[in-house]
Structures are given as structure tokens and as C-alpha cells.
C-alpha atoms as an extended CHARMM CRD file, in Angstrom:
* protein
*
       134  EXT
         1         1  MET       CA             -0.0050000000        0.0120000000        0.0010000000  PROA      1               0.0000000000
         2         2  THR       CA              1.4760000000        3.3780000000       -1.0040000000  PROA      2               0.0000000000
         3         3  THR       CA              1.5750000000        5.9960000000        1.6850000000  PROA      3               0.0000000000
         4         4  LYS       CA              1.9930000000        9.6400000000        0.9350000000  PROA      4               0.0000000000
         5         5  VAL       CA              2.4070000000       12.1240000000        3.7320000000  PROA      5               0.0000000000
         6         6  GLY       CA              2.1500000000       15.8950000000        3.7260000000  PROA      6               0.0000000000
         7         7  LEU       CA              2.8650000000       17.8580000000        6.8780000000  PROA      7               0.0000000000
         8         8  TRP       CA              2.6280000000       21.4740000000        7.9020000000  PROA      8               0.0000000000
         9         9  ILE       CA              5.1780000000       22.0590000000       10.7050000000  PROA      9               0.0000000000
        10        10  ASP       CA              6.3860000000       24.8250000000       12.9170000000  PROA      10              0.0000000000
        11        11  HSD       CA              8.0390000000       24.6760000000       16.3770000000  PROA      11              0.0000000000
        12        12  ARG       CA              4.6220000000       24.4010000000       18.1180000000  PROA      12              0.0000000000
        13        13  LYS       CA              2.7280000000       21.7980000000       16.1510000000  PROA      13              0.0000000000
        14        14  ALA       CA              2.7320000000       19.5180000000       13.1620000000  PROA      14              0.0000000000
        15        15  LEU       CA             -0.3470000000       18.5110000000       11.2330000000  PROA      15              0.0000000000
        16        16  ILE       CA              0.3320000000       15.2710000000        9.4210000000  PROA      16              0.0000000000
        17        17  VAL       CA             -1.9640000000       14.2940000000        6.5170000000  PROA      17              0.0000000000
        18        18  THR       CA             -1.5320000000       10.6640000000        5.4950000000  PROA      18              0.0000000000
        19        19  MET       CA             -2.9360000000        9.6450000000        2.1160000000  PROA      19              0.0000000000
        20        20  THR       CA             -3.5860000000        5.9890000000        1.3200000000  PROA      20              0.0000000000
        21        21  GLU       CA             -5.8520000000        4.0910000000       -1.0720000000  PROA      21              0.0000000000
        22        22  LYS       CA             -8.3870000000        3.9660000000        1.7660000000  PROA      22              0.0000000000
        23        23  GLY       CA             -8.5200000000        7.7280000000        2.2360000000  PROA      23              0.0000000000
        24        24  GLU       CA             -6.7700000000       10.3610000000        4.3560000000  PROA      24              0.0000000000
        25        25  VAL       CA             -5.9810000000       10.5100000000        8.0550000000  PROA      25              0.0000000000
        26        26  LEU       CA             -5.0510000000       13.6980000000        9.9220000000  PROA      26              0.0000000000
        27        27  LYS       CA             -2.8420000000       13.5490000000       12.9970000000  PROA      27              0.0000000000
        28        28  LEU       CA             -1.7540000000       16.4690000000       15.1860000000  PROA      28              0.0000000000
        29        29  VAL       CA              1.5400000000       16.3850000000       17.0520000000  PROA      29              0.0000000000
        30        30  ILE       CA              1.8550000000       19.1310000000       19.6470000000  PROA      30              0.0000000000
        31        31  SER       CA              5.2160000000       20.3880000000       20.8050000000  PROA      31              0.0000000000
        32        32  ALA       CA              5.8110000000       20.8170000000       24.5670000000  PROA      32              0.0000000000
        33        33  LEU       CA              7.5910000000       24.0500000000       23.7650000000  PROA      33              0.0000000000
        34        34  GLU       CA              6.7380000000       27.3980000000       25.2380000000  PROA      34              0.0000000000
        35        35  LYS       CA              7.8320000000       30.3870000000       23.3310000000  PROA      35              0.0000000000
        36        36  GLN       CA             11.6040000000       30.5210000000       23.4380000000  PROA      36              0.0000000000
        37        37  ALA       CA             12.4090000000       32.0220000000       26.7730000000  PROA      37              0.0000000000
        38        38  ARG       CA             13.1520000000       35.7140000000       26.8340000000  PROA      38              0.0000000000
        39        39  ARG       CA             14.0020000000       38.0300000000       29.6530000000  PROA      39              0.0000000000
        40        40  LEU       CA             11.1110000000       39.8610000000       31.3240000000  PROA      40              0.0000000000
        41        41  PRO       CA             10.6660000000       43.5160000000       30.4620000000  PROA      41              0.0000000000
        42        42  GLY       CA             12.7590000000       45.6490000000       32.8020000000  PROA      42              0.0000000000
        43        43  SER       CA             15.0650000000       42.8100000000       33.7600000000  PROA      43              0.0000000000
        44        44  ARG       CA             17.6980000000       43.8130000000       31.2500000000  PROA      44              0.0000000000
        45        45  ASN       CA             20.8920000000       44.5910000000       32.9390000000  PROA      45              0.0000000000
        46        46  SER       CA             23.7370000000       46.1410000000       30.9950000000  PROA      46              0.0000000000
        47        47  GLY       CA             25.9050000000       46.5470000000       34.0390000000  PROA      47              0.0000000000
        48        48  PRO       CA             28.9730000000       44.6160000000       35.1580000000  PROA      48              0.0000000000
        49        49  PHE       CA             26.9180000000       41.5410000000       36.2560000000  PROA      49              0.0000000000
        50        50  GLU       CA             25.3690000000       40.9150000000       32.8350000000  PROA      50              0.0000000000
        51        51  ALA       CA             27.7810000000       37.9780000000       32.2610000000  PROA      51              0.0000000000
        52        52  GLN       CA             26.1510000000       36.1060000000       35.1560000000  PROA      52              0.0000000000
        53        53  HSD       CA             22.9400000000       35.7530000000       33.0540000000  PROA      53              0.0000000000
        54        54  VAL       CA             24.6360000000       33.7100000000       30.3890000000  PROA      54              0.0000000000
        55        55  HSD       CA             24.5030000000       30.4950000000       32.3390000000  PROA      55              0.0000000000
        56        56  ALA       CA             20.6850000000       30.7520000000       32.7410000000  PROA      56              0.0000000000
        57        57  ASP       CA             20.2670000000       31.5800000000       29.0790000000  PROA      57              0.0000000000
        58        58  ASP       CA             22.4030000000       28.5510000000       28.1520000000  PROA      58              0.0000000000
        59        59  ILE       CA             20.2370000000       26.2860000000       30.3010000000  PROA      59              0.0000000000
        60        60  ARG       CA             17.0320000000       27.6580000000       28.6290000000  PROA      60              0.0000000000
        61        61  GLN       CA             18.6080000000       27.1020000000       25.2140000000  PROA      61              0.0000000000
        62        62  ARG       CA             19.4890000000       23.4980000000       26.0320000000  PROA      62              0.0000000000
        63        63  ALA       CA             15.9480000000       22.8820000000       27.3640000000  PROA      63              0.0000000000
        64        64  PHE       CA             14.5340000000       24.3880000000       24.1820000000  PROA      64              0.0000000000
        65        65  ALA       CA             16.7730000000       22.0510000000       22.0290000000  PROA      65              0.0000000000
        66        66  GLY       CA             15.7350000000       19.0640000000       24.2190000000  PROA      66              0.0000000000
        67        67  HSD       CA             12.0660000000       19.7540000000       23.6740000000  PROA      67              0.0000000000
        68        68  LEU       CA             12.6320000000       20.0810000000       19.9660000000  PROA      68              0.0000000000
        69        69  ASN       CA             14.3920000000       16.7160000000       19.8340000000  PROA      69              0.0000000000
        70        70  ILE       CA             11.4520000000       14.9900000000       21.4870000000  PROA      70              0.0000000000
        71        71  TYR       CA              9.0100000000       16.7820000000       19.2420000000  PROA      71              0.0000000000
        72        72  TYR       CA             10.8530000000       15.9330000000       16.0080000000  PROA      72              0.0000000000
        73        73  ASP       CA             11.2530000000       12.3040000000       17.1260000000  PROA      73              0.0000000000
        74        74  ALA       CA              7.4490000000       12.1340000000       17.5900000000  PROA      74              0.0000000000
        75        75  VAL       CA              6.8570000000       13.6220000000       14.1450000000  PROA      75              0.0000000000
        76        76  ILE       CA              9.3710000000       11.2310000000       12.5050000000  PROA      76              0.0000000000
        77        77  ALA       CA              7.7730000000        8.2340000000       14.2320000000  PROA      77              0.0000000000
        78        78  SER       CA              4.4630000000        9.2540000000       12.6350000000  PROA      78              0.0000000000
        79        79  ILE       CA              5.7940000000        9.5940000000        9.1020000000  PROA      79              0.0000000000
        80        80  ARG       CA              8.5110000000        6.9640000000        9.0540000000  PROA      80              0.0000000000
        81        81  GLY       CA              6.5170000000        4.4840000000        6.9640000000  PROA      81              0.0000000000
        82        82  ALA       CA              5.6920000000        7.0200000000        4.2380000000  PROA      82              0.0000000000
        83        83  GLU       CA              7.0570000000        6.5390000000        0.7140000000  PROA      83              0.0000000000
        84        84  SER       CA              6.6290000000       10.1950000000       -0.2460000000  PROA      84              0.0000000000
        85        85  ILE       CA              6.8380000000       13.1800000000        2.1510000000  PROA      85              0.0000000000
        86        86  LEU       CA              5.9140000000       16.7740000000        1.4370000000  PROA      86              0.0000000000
        87        87  ILE       CA              7.0170000000       19.2220000000        4.1310000000  PROA      87              0.0000000000
        88        88  PHE       CA              5.7130000000       22.7340000000        4.4120000000  PROA      88              0.0000000000
        89        89  GLY       CA              5.3510000000       25.4820000000        6.9850000000  PROA      89              0.0000000000
        90        90  PRO       CA              6.2550000000       29.1130000000        7.9430000000  PROA      90              0.0000000000
        91        91  GLY       CA              9.5740000000       28.9180000000        9.7320000000  PROA      91              0.0000000000
        92        92  GLU       CA             12.7460000000       26.9670000000       10.3520000000  PROA      92              0.0000000000
        93        93  ALA       CA             11.1200000000       23.7890000000       11.5710000000  PROA      93              0.0000000000
        94        94  LYS       CA             10.6470000000       22.3870000000        8.0550000000  PROA      94              0.0000000000
        95        95  GLY       CA             14.3400000000       22.6660000000        7.2700000000  PROA      95              0.0000000000
        96        96  GLU       CA             15.3770000000       21.2600000000       10.6220000000  PROA      96              0.0000000000
        97        97  LEU       CA             13.0550000000       18.2470000000       10.0810000000  PROA      97              0.0000000000
        98        98  LYS       CA             14.4650000000       17.7460000000        6.5860000000  PROA      98              0.0000000000
        99        99  LYS       CA             18.0300000000       17.6050000000        7.9760000000  PROA      99              0.0000000000
       100       100  ARG       CA             16.9480000000       15.0280000000       10.5350000000  PROA      100             0.0000000000
       101       101  LEU       CA             15.2180000000       12.9000000000        7.9020000000  PROA      101             0.0000000000
       102       102  LYS       CA             18.3620000000       12.9870000000        5.7810000000  PROA      102             0.0000000000
       103       103  LYS       CA             20.4730000000       11.9880000000        8.8060000000  PROA      103             0.0000000000
       104       104  ILE       CA             18.4040000000        8.8330000000        9.2960000000  PROA      104             0.0000000000
       105       105  ASN       CA             18.3560000000        7.9840000000        5.6110000000  PROA      105             0.0000000000
       106       106  LEU       CA             14.8410000000        9.0480000000        4.9100000000  PROA      106             0.0000000000
       107       107  GLY       CA             15.8300000000       12.1370000000        2.8770000000  PROA      107             0.0000000000
       108       108  ALA       CA             15.1850000000       10.3840000000       -0.4990000000  PROA      108             0.0000000000
       109       109  ARG       CA             11.4970000000       10.1700000000        0.3840000000  PROA      109             0.0000000000
       110       110  ILE       CA             11.1160000000       13.9830000000        0.6300000000  PROA      110             0.0000000000
       111       111  VAL       CA              9.2770000000       15.1110000000       -2.5110000000  PROA      111             0.0000000000
       112       112  GLY       CA              9.1560000000       18.8510000000       -1.6430000000  PROA      112             0.0000000000
       113       113  VAL       CA              9.8300000000       21.4840000000        1.0010000000  PROA      113             0.0000000000
       114       114  GLU       CA              7.8440000000       24.7010000000        0.7770000000  PROA      114             0.0000000000
       115       115  THR       CA              7.4880000000       27.8420000000        2.7090000000  PROA      115             0.0000000000
       116       116  VAL       CA              3.8740000000       28.7600000000        3.4470000000  PROA      116             0.0000000000
       117       117  ASP       CA              2.0660000000       30.8560000000        6.0660000000  PROA      117             0.0000000000
       118       118  LYS       CA             -0.3830000000       29.8000000000        8.7080000000  PROA      118             0.0000000000
       119       119  MET       CA             -3.0480000000       27.5170000000        7.2350000000  PROA      119             0.0000000000
       120       120  SER       CA             -6.2160000000       25.9500000000        8.6350000000  PROA      120             0.0000000000
       121       121  ASP       CA             -6.4100000000       22.1750000000        8.9070000000  PROA      121             0.0000000000
       122       122  ASN       CA             -8.7070000000       22.0750000000        5.8690000000  PROA      122             0.0000000000
       123       123  GLN       CA             -6.3310000000       24.1840000000        3.7980000000  PROA      123             0.0000000000
       124       124  ILE       CA             -3.4310000000       21.8810000000        4.7950000000  PROA      124             0.0000000000
       125       125  ALA       CA             -5.3310000000       18.7430000000        3.8210000000  PROA      125             0.0000000000
       126       126  ALA       CA             -6.4370000000       20.3430000000        0.4620000000  PROA      126             0.0000000000
       127       127  LYS       CA             -2.8400000000       21.2830000000       -0.2910000000  PROA      127             0.0000000000
       128       128  VAL       CA             -1.6380000000       17.7560000000        0.3620000000  PROA      128             0.0000000000
       129       129  ARG       CA             -4.4670000000       16.2030000000       -1.7220000000  PROA      129             0.0000000000
       130       130  ALA       CA             -3.7260000000       18.6400000000       -4.5660000000  PROA      130             0.0000000000
       131       131  HSD       CA              0.0520000000       17.9410000000       -4.4490000000  PROA      131             0.0000000000
       132       132  PHE       CA             -0.2900000000       14.2210000000       -4.6230000000  PROA      132             0.0000000000
       133       133  ALA       CA             -3.1640000000       14.2670000000       -7.1740000000  PROA      133             0.0000000000
       134       134  ALA       CA             -0.8460000000       15.9710000000       -9.6940000000  PROA      134             0.0000000000
């Protein structure tokens, strides 16, 4: 059975549309990420103790990367069996996912990577149907 997958992805969620001979299935994978941590307004310190904040920023960055790893692993587990993969979305996540897929020898299955804005679930499913119908 041929399986074609299209997914819209950003750092917060991935909507996976799986197309088979039996129809299509939508699956949502939610990231555990909060917005990337930023300092609170008014907490900026440009004085001599600014260097002490670097450690906390590094910890937040490592936590962010750790959450992304878990998230991407969940997305990959959902699309691993696909023969054709279309990836699209607004930001960096699509390129990061493409790199991971290539690293685990699934890069040859990628049929396209496109930059698109926010889309509704129906628009995402319609784009995937249109792409694979062509």
C-alpha cells in the first residue's frame, strides 16, 4: 500500500496528513515548547553583572533544544513508513526536520519542502491532496 504524507510544521505543532488508497488521516503532534524563553521587560541589565545571566540563558537554550528533539522524534515516528513526504510550513522547523530525515536515511522520500504561512487544517489537507493528485 502506497503511503503519501504531507505535513505542515512549525516549532509548536505539526499537522500530518496521511494519504492511502483507503482515504486520508489527519494527525496532530503538539510540541511541549513554550515560546523561546526571553527576559522579562525591565530585567535587562547592562551593568557589570550581565555575564552572570549567560548560564541561565544557556540552560534555557538546552531545554529548548531538548524539547525540539522529543517533538521531532514524535513527528518522524508518525511519518517513518511514508514513501513520499511533502514538508511545508512558515519557519525553520521544516528545514530542521528535513536535515533530521536525511540524517536517518529518509531524505530520499522527501518530494518537496515549501514555505507557506499559517493555514487551517482544511487548507493543509487540501494542499496535500492537490500535491499528490498531480
